Each structure stands twice: as C-alpha cells, then as structure tokens.
C-alpha atoms as a printed R data frame, in Angstrom:
   type eleno elety resid chain resno       x       y      z
1  ATOM     1    CA   UNK     A     1   6.744 -40.588 71.514
2  ATOM     2    CA   UNK     A     2  10.182 -42.134 71.766
3  ATOM     3    CA   UNK     A     3   9.900 -43.698 68.299
4  ATOM     4    CA   UNK     A     4   9.429 -40.251 66.735
5  ATOM     5    CA   UNK     A     5  12.655 -39.022 68.314
6  ATOM     6    CA   UNK     A     6  14.439 -42.175 67.140
7  ATOM     7    CA   UNK     A     7  13.305 -41.472 63.585
8  ATOM     8    CA   UNK     A     8  14.574 -37.899 63.758
9  ATOM     9    CA   UNK     A     9  17.859 -38.991 65.272
10 ATOM    10    CA   UNK     A    10  18.397 -41.652 62.629
11 ATOM    11    CA   UNK     A    11  17.622 -39.089 59.900
12 ATOM    12    CA   UNK     A    12  20.212 -36.729 61.359
13 ATOM    13    CA   UNK     A    13  22.804 -39.493 61.656
14 ATOM    14    CA   UNK     A    14  22.153 -40.797 58.106
15 ATOM    15    CA   UNK     A    15  21.416 -37.845 55.825
16 ATOM    16    CA   UNK     A    16  22.068 -40.016 52.756
17 ATOM    17    CA   UNK     A    17  18.779 -41.862 53.318
18 ATOM    18    CA   UNK     A    18  16.859 -38.579 53.526
19 ATOM    19    CA   UNK     A    19  18.522 -37.323 50.332
20 ATOM    20    CA   UNK     A    20  17.765 -40.546 48.461
21 ATOM    21    CA   UNK     A    21  14.095 -40.485 49.549
22 ATOM    22    CA   UNK     A    22  13.820 -36.808 48.567
23 ATOM    23    CA   UNK     A    23  15.402 -37.554 45.182
24 ATOM    24    CA   UNK     A    24  12.993 -40.423 44.579
25 ATOM    25    CA   UNK     A    25  10.019 -38.178 45.395
26 ATOM    26    CA   UNK     A    26  11.287 -35.413 43.089
27 ATOM    27    CA   UNK     A    27  11.876 -37.857 40.219
28 ATOM    28    CA   UNK     A    28   8.433 -39.366 40.714
29 ATOM    29    CA   UNK     A    29   6.898 -35.876 40.569
30 ATOM    30    CA   UNK     A    30   8.775 -34.967 37.385
31 ATOM    31    CA   UNK     A    31   7.770 -38.282 35.813
32 ATOM    32    CA   UNK     A    32   4.133 -37.624 36.731
33 ATOM    33    CA   UNK     A    33   4.205 -34.184 35.140
34 ATOM    34    CA   UNK     A    34   5.578 -35.628 31.906
35 ATOM    35    CA   UNK     A    35   3.248 -38.633 31.699
36 ATOM    36    CA   UNK     A    36   0.041 -37.074 33.099
37 ATOM    37    CA   UNK     A    37  -2.473 -36.202 30.367
38 ATOM    38    CA   UNK     A    38  -2.932 -32.464 30.028
39 ATOM    39    CA   UNK     A    39  -6.013 -30.884 28.513
40 ATOM    40    CA   UNK     A    40  -6.849 -27.239 28.308
41 ATOM    41    CA   UNK     A    41 -10.562 -27.948 28.624
42 ATOM    42    CA   UNK     A    42 -11.054 -31.326 30.301
43 ATOM    43    CA   UNK     A    43 -14.441 -33.013 30.112
44 ATOM    44    CA   UNK     A    44 -16.594 -32.691 33.167
45 ATOM    45    CA   UNK     A    45 -19.862 -34.413 33.876
46 ATOM    46    CA   UNK     A    46 -22.643 -32.459 35.564
47 ATOM    47    CA   UNK     A    47 -25.120 -34.870 37.055
48 ATOM    48    CA   UNK     A    48 -27.601 -32.346 38.423
49 ATOM    49    CA   UNK     A    49 -28.803 -28.886 37.689
50 ATOM    50    CA   UNK     A    50 -31.229 -26.463 39.260
51 ATOM    51    CA   UNK     A    51 -32.993 -23.648 37.419
52 ATOM    52    CA   UNK     A    52 -34.930 -21.142 39.518
53 ATOM    53    CA   UNK     A    53 -37.163 -18.574 37.866
54 ATOM    54    CA   UNK     A    54 -38.833 -15.773 39.806
55 ATOM    55    CA   UNK     A    55 -42.050 -14.356 38.439
56 ATOM    56    CA   UNK     A    56 -43.588 -12.142 41.151
57 ATOM    57    CA   UNK     A    57 -47.340 -11.643 41.085
58 ATOM    58    CA   UNK     A    58 -47.999 -14.348 38.502
59 ATOM    59    CA   UNK     A    59 -50.276 -17.303 38.985
60 ATOM    60    CA   UNK     A    60 -49.026 -20.846 38.692
61 ATOM    61    CA   UNK     A    61 -50.658 -21.153 35.257
62 ATOM    62    CA   UNK     A    62 -48.910 -18.012 33.996
63 ATOM    63    CA   UNK     A    63 -45.555 -19.250 35.266
64 ATOM    64    CA   UNK     A    64 -46.137 -22.577 33.537
65 ATOM    65    CA   UNK     A    65 -47.029 -20.966 30.203
66 ATOM    66    CA   UNK     A    66 -44.601 -18.075 30.069
67 ATOM    67    CA   UNK     A    67 -41.550 -19.355 31.902
68 ATOM    68    CA   UNK     A    68 -41.474 -23.081 32.532
69 ATOM    69    CA   UNK     A    69 -42.270 -24.288 29.030
70 ATOM    70    CA   UNK     A    70 -39.727 -21.938 27.443
71 ATOM    71    CA   UNK     A    71 -36.982 -22.976 29.837
72 ATOM    72    CA   UNK     A    72 -37.799 -26.674 29.373
73 ATOM    73    CA   UNK     A    73 -37.789 -26.344 25.565
74 ATOM    74    CA   UNK     A    74 -34.412 -24.617 25.741
75 ATOM    75    CA   UNK     A    75 -32.975 -27.306 28.029
76 ATOM    76    CA   UNK     A    76 -34.329 -30.171 25.943
77 ATOM    77    CA   UNK     A    77 -32.403 -28.760 22.995
78 ATOM    78    CA   UNK     A    78 -29.315 -30.358 24.573
79 ATOM    79    CA   UNK     A    79 -28.928 -34.070 23.948
80 ATOM    80    CA   UNK     A    80 -27.461 -34.593 27.429
81 ATOM    81    CA   UNK     A    81 -30.684 -33.519 29.195
82 ATOM    82    CA   UNK     A    82 -32.949 -36.504 29.717
83 ATOM    83    CA   UNK     A    83 -36.609 -35.568 29.459
84 ATOM    84    CA   UNK     A    84 -37.720 -38.570 31.542
85 ATOM    85    CA   UNK     A    85 -35.588 -37.480 34.505
86 ATOM    86    CA   UNK     A    86 -36.549 -33.797 34.345
87 ATOM    87    CA   UNK     A    87 -39.374 -32.266 36.328
88 ATOM    88    CA   UNK     A    88 -40.652 -28.802 37.150
89 ATOM    89    CA   UNK     A    89 -42.590 -27.298 40.022
90 ATOM    90    CA   UNK     A    90 -44.578 -24.109 39.484
C-alpha cells in the first residue's frame, strides 16, 4: 500500500512527468484516429445462424413440405451458405 502513496507523492512533486505522459497518450490517440481504417459498413462474418419456424397443428411431413424446403431453398440462394453444413429438424 505504501508504494501506491509513493507513486501519488512523486506525481504531485513532479507534475512535468504526468503532463508528458498525458501528452504522449493524447498524441497516440490522435495518431490512431488518423491512421485507423474507417468504413461505413465494415465486413462482418456470421459463422452461425438459427431459423425457427412455427407451424401449429401441422404434422412433421407438412412442415417439411411447406416450410422447411422453402426456407432451405431461399437460404441456399446465398453463396455463403454451405449446403453440406446445413441441417434441419422438423
């Protein structure tokens, strides 16, 4: 606990060091803002997705025919969706 008080005391006795460190941090932040790439719509990768369809009162066969196949056909229209890694449960 004594070392924390020594740090505070030395900062009070030598404010130039605190000002220099603060200046360095501010300059680093400004440099980062200038150099950092900025995109309005950055790319993001979605690794998983979950589609839930509710079809009350329907049998599993009806859900498969009327809902699952249509949703799968729509999803497979995207090149990013891998058919081998996609499965459905009715």
